[in-house]
N, C-alpha and C positions, 0 to 999 in steps of 0.2 A: 503494501500500500505506501502511496506517495506519501509524503512529509507535509503538514499545513503549513503556508508560508504566511509571515507577518508584514513583510518586506516585498514589493516588488518594483526593481527599478529598470526603466528603459532606457535606451543608448543608441544610437547611430548617428548616422552623419546627419546632417543637417539637411533639411526637406524631404525624409524620406519619410515621415508619416508617422512619427514617434507621440507627439501629442494626441494623434488620431487614436492609436492603437492602446494608449495609457488611458486616454479617458473611456474609450470602449471597453477596456479590462473594469475598469472603476463602476463603470453605468451597470455593466452585469452582474457585477458582484455584489454590489446594493441590490439591484430585484433578486438576487438570490438570498437577502436577509443580512448579509453583510454588513459593518458598519465601517464606511471606506471613507479615509480623507484620500483625495488626489492631490498631490504637490507639483506645484512648478518650478523647479531650481533654472528652466531654460531662460537666458534672458530673452528669447522671443515671446517666453510668455503665451503662448497660443490657445492655451486649455481653454479659454473664454472664448476664442472665435470659434473652435471647436464644437463647445456646447452652445453656443449661440445665447450665453446669458453674460452679460457685464460683469467683471470681474474686480473686486479693490483688494490690491496686495494688505498683506499682512493679516489682518482677522480671517477667519472661514466665512468662506462665498457658500449659504447652503444651497443646496441643489435641487436637495428633494429626500425622501425618505431615505436616511442612511445614508447620504452623499453628498460630501461637504469638497470644497474646494478652498487649496491655501496659495496664495500665488506670494513667494517667498520674496521680500526686497531684502537683497545682500546688506545693502548699505543701512539698513536702519537696525540688522540684527548685530547684537553687542553682549558681551558676557561681562558678567562682574571681574573673572580672573584678567579678561584681557585687557580692560578699561583700566586697571590698576597696572597693568604691564606696560601699556602704552603711556599711561602720566610718568611712570619714573622714567621711560625713555625719552617724553620730551624734556622732564626735569636735567638727565644727564646732559643732555644737546645744550640745554641752556645753557648750564652751568659751564660748558665749553666753548660759551661764546657764540652759538647758533641761537640768530632770531627764533622766538618762539614760535611765531607765523611757519618759518621752513621748519623748525624742528618736529612739528605736528605733521606737516605734510610728509617727511620724511620717514614719520613711523605709521605711515599706511602702508603695510608690507602686500606686494603680490599674494593672492591665495587666501588671505584671511577673511574676507567676506564670504567666500566658497566654503571656508573649513566650518565659519559658524552656519551656514547654512546646514550644513550636515549635522552640526550640533542642534540646529530645529527640528529636523528630521528624525535623530536619534530621541527626542523628549516627546514627540508623537509617538512614538514606540513603544513608550513607558505610560502611556495615556490607556487606565482600563477601560474607556469609553470608545476606543476605536480598534476593531480587528485587523483589518488591512490597512498601510500604507501604501500606496503607489504613487512612484514618483516619475516626473516626467523630465527626465537628464537634460544636459546638453549635449551638443555635439561629441563625437568620438574621442577627437584628442583633448579636449578638456573633461571630459568626464573621466579619462584615465588618469588625468593630472591630480583631478578633486579627490579620486579614490587612493590615489598614492599617497597624497598628504598626509592625513593621521599617522601614518605607520614613521612615515620619514622624521617627522616632527614629535612622535612618541619618540623615537628614538634620540633624535637630539637632547628631546626635554631627561632622559634617560642619564645622561653623560652630565648634564647641566646637574644634577640631582643626586650626584655622586658624593660622599663624602672627600674625595681626594679634589675634586672642581673646586666643590665649597672654600676647603682650606687655602685653596689658589687665589681666589678672589677676595680669601678675607686680607690675603697678605698684602693685596694691591689697596686696602684701605675700605674706611665704610661709607655707602652708600645710604642716604636715607631713606627710611620705610621700610629696612631690608625684610626683616620680619615679615610684614606684609607682601613683598614679593615674592618672598620663598613660598609665601601659602599661597599666593595668585599661581604661580610656576607649577604647586603641587596641586590645585584644581585644576590647572589647565591638562595637566599631565592625566587627571582622573577623567576630566573629558575626553580626551583623544582615545582611551580607551573604551571608552562606552562608545564611542563614534564606531572604532575598530570593531570590536565585538559583533553591533549592530549591522555593520554592512557586509560582514563577512561569517555571519553566525549561522546556524543551521535554520535559521527562519526566513533567511534574505536570498532572493535569487535576482539574478541581472538578464533580461530579455531583450536579444540585440532585433533591431528594425532595419532592413535594407531592402532595397530595390532593384531588380535582376540586371544593374547596368555593370558592365565592366567594373569600371572604378570603383564602384560604391563594393561591389562583392570582397573585391582586393582590401580596401579599406577597413570590412566588416571583419575578415580572416585575421588580418593582423588585431583589430582591436579584442577579437576574440583569445587572441594567443595573450596579448598583455593582460586582460582579466584575470584570466585563469592563472598566472604569473603572479599577482598579487591576491590571490586566494579567491576569487569571487567565485560564484556558483553560477556559470551561464546555463539555465535550462532548455532554451530554446532560440531560435532565430526566425522571426517572421519576414518573410517577403512579400513587403508591400506590393500594390498595382501589378499583379501576376497576370498576364495574359491567359486567358484559358480558350480553349478551342474553338468554341461556341461562338464568341465573338469574330467580328468581320476585321480581324488583323492583318496588316501585310504580311503575308506567308512567313517569308525567308526572316524577317525582323523578330517575329512570335515565334519561333524556332530556336532561332541565336539565345532567346532569352529563357525557354526551359532548358535549353541544352546547358546553361549557365548553371542554373539551378540543381539539374541534374547532375553535374561534377561537383557541387558544393555538398549535396545529400551524399555522393561517395565519399568526399572526403569525412565527412559529421559522421559518420555511423552513428553513434552512439546520442547525436545532438537531433533532437526532431526539428525538421523544419518545417514552418507552418506557412501555406502559402493564401495570400490575401487576397483574390480577386481585383483588379481593377473597376471601379465604379463609374459609369458615365458622369454620374454626378456626386458632388462630395458628400461622404457622409455626415451631417453637420446635424448637431441636438441630438438627444438621446435617444429618438427613434430610430435614425440611421445607425448610431452607434451600437442598437443592439442587434443588430443583423452582422455583425464582422467576426469571422471567426478569432478567438483570443484563445482556445482552449485545445487538448489534444484529447483526440477520442471519449468527446462528450464530459472530460474531467472538468469540475470546476477550474478558473483560473487561479484560484487560491492554493491548489496543491502544486507540488514542486513537480514539474513534468518530468525529471530523470535524477535518479541518483547522485550525492558527489561523489566523484571520485576520491578514494579514500586515501590517506597520507599517513607516514610514520616510518619507524625506522624497524627493518627486519633484519636476523641474523643470516650469514650466508657460509660455505663451505672457509673462506678465505676471510672471511669479518663482516661487514655489515654492506646492506644497502638503504639509503634514505628515499623513500618517495614522495616526490611532492605533485600534484596535479599542475597537467601541461596540455596544452590544445598544441598536438603536431603539426603543425602547416607547413608545408612545400616551401613556403617564399620566406621562410623566420630560421636567419641564424640565430643559434643557439650556441652562446658561452657560458663556460662555469671555471669560478676560479674561488680561491680561499684569502683570505685575510685575518690572521689571527685566528680567532675562535667565531669567525662568521663567512659564511658564504655569498659568494657575491655571481647571482646569475643575472646576464643578459640575454634578451629576447628580442631580436630587432634592435629596436631603438630605447626598448626599456628597461629597467635595471631594477633588480632588489636585493636588497644586503639582510639578511635572514642568520640568527645565530644559531649555530649549531645545538643539535641535542649535546647533552652534556658526554654521553658514552663514546662520542665522534669527534671531541675535543681530545682525545688520545690516541686518535687515529689519521692514516693520511688519505687523503682526496685521491683516488686513483683514474677513473675515468668517468663519463657520464653518457646517456644514452637516452631516447626517449621511446616509451613502449607503454602502449594501451592507455595513453591518455595521462601518462605519467612519465617525469624527469627521473629518472634511476640515476644516483649517484652513487659508486661504489667506495670503498673504503676498508683498508687494512689497519689492524692494530700498529702503531708507533713503536716497533721493538724497543726503543732507548728508554721510553716512558710507560710502557704497558707493563703492569705487575706480573713478573715470571713465577711459575710453580712451583 
C-alpha cells in the first residue's frame, strides 16, 4: 500500500503548466474530503489565474470547502531569529564606518527570502487543521537551489556552533548582544533542520511537470537527477499538453512528441509517467481542473505513487557499500570524492556534501557506480586505523 503524503511540491520548467496541475491536485483532494492548502512560491503566482479567483498575498484565500490558497510574499516573510542576526550585522558594519542605509542593503542576502518561504511551508505542515499542503514551486533551476539551501546553511551553522569556532571568535573580542546572537543562530539552525525534515521526509514528494518538447524533457531529466541527489523523492513525472491520437495534429510532429515520451518511459522504468492530454481550451476554474488526470491507477493524489528508494550501509565481502538514491540518467556526469569525513558527490552541475556514516570514517573509499536508481560507493577498512583481531 502506498503511503499517504502531506506535502506535494510541483516543479518544472517555466510555462509547462505547474500551476495548473498543482491547482488541479488541490481541487481534487478537497473534493475527496481533504483539508488542503495550496501554496504558491512561484514568483509568477499563477494560481489565482488558474482558479479564476482574485488572490491576495499573505493571508489564506478561501476557495471552497476544504481548500484555501496562500500566495507567499517572500519580502514580508521574516523570522525573529533572522531579524536579530541582521540587526547585529548592520550594527557591526556601522561600527566599521559603513553608512547605516548601505549596511542595511548589504545584509539582504540572496536566498534568504526564499528560505523564509520554506519556513512558512514547514509551519503549514505543523498545522493540525491542514491535511495536505500542495506547493506550486518555481522554475527548475530556482527550485533546485532553493531545496539545497537548508542543508547548505545547516552545515555552515554546524561549524559556527562548534566550541572551537566559538573560542576562536571570542578571542577576537566581544560584540554587542552576544548571547542574543547565539540564541538567534541556534533558533535558525533548528528552523533549518525542521525545513530539511519537512521537505525530504517520508510524507513529502516532488512531482515534475514537463511538456513533450526535446529541450524541456532534457531539463526535466537533469532536474530529476539533481532532486534525487539532494534526497528528495520524485514519485511521478507529468507530461502536460500530450498529443492524443484522436486529435487533428500534424502527423510527424505528434509522432515525434509521443516517441520522446516513450523514450522517457524506457529510461524511468520505476517512475510513473502521467500524460495530460492537450486541451483546446485552457482548464480554468475548478470545473475544468476537476477533469485533469493527476493520479495513478485511480489512486488519490495524496498517496505516494512509488516507494522511496532505500539508502544505507551494507556489509560486503571486502568491506561495505554505502547506497544512496540517485536517478541514473545517461547525460549526467557523476563524480564522487572524499574530504576528511565527508563524501562529495557531483552530478552534472549539482554538488552535495554528506557526512560519512561513522563506520565508513575508518575506511578507504574505493569506487562508485550507479545500480537500480542507487549510487553505490564501495569502502574497504583502512588497515592503518582499523582494530586488528
